[in-house]
N, C-alpha and C positions, 0 to 999 in steps of 0.2 A: 339555592346555595349551593348545597353539596354539591348535587350533580353537574355544577359549572364548575365546578373549581374541578372535581373529575375527569372532566370534559378536556379544560383545558389541559391537566395534567398529562392528560392520553394523548393531546393533540403534539405538544411537547414533546413528549417522548418518542410519537413516530416519525415527524418530521427531524429529529436527532436524529434517528435512526437512517433513516433513508439519506441524509447528508453524511456520516460517519461510515457506516456499511462498505456503502462503494467505493471513498475514498482507502480505506485501508484495504480492500481486495486490489485498487489498481495498484499499490504501493507494492502490494506481495507478489503479485503478478509480474510488475513493469520495474525491476529492480535499478534503482540508480545507478548505481555504481556495473552494471554488465558489461560494458565497453572499456571500461577501465580492465577489471579482471578479464576481458580475452583479450587486450591487448598484451596483458601482462603473460597468460600462459601461453601466448602466440611467440613471444620473447624468450622465454625461459626455454620452450622449446628450440628456438633455433639458435638458443646457447649450448645447448644440446649437444645438437647436430653439427656445432662446430667442433667437439673437443675430440 
């Protein structure tokens, strides 16, 4: 019985790790707000060039 509980616990931990870790890596690599920040930088450069 203890072996079954340990196996289930390990399986759930493995599945959770396989689902959560790639999601966090993707969130870190591909910033949601990258386009917004890029547009803001270009706008600031254009404003500076107008002066």
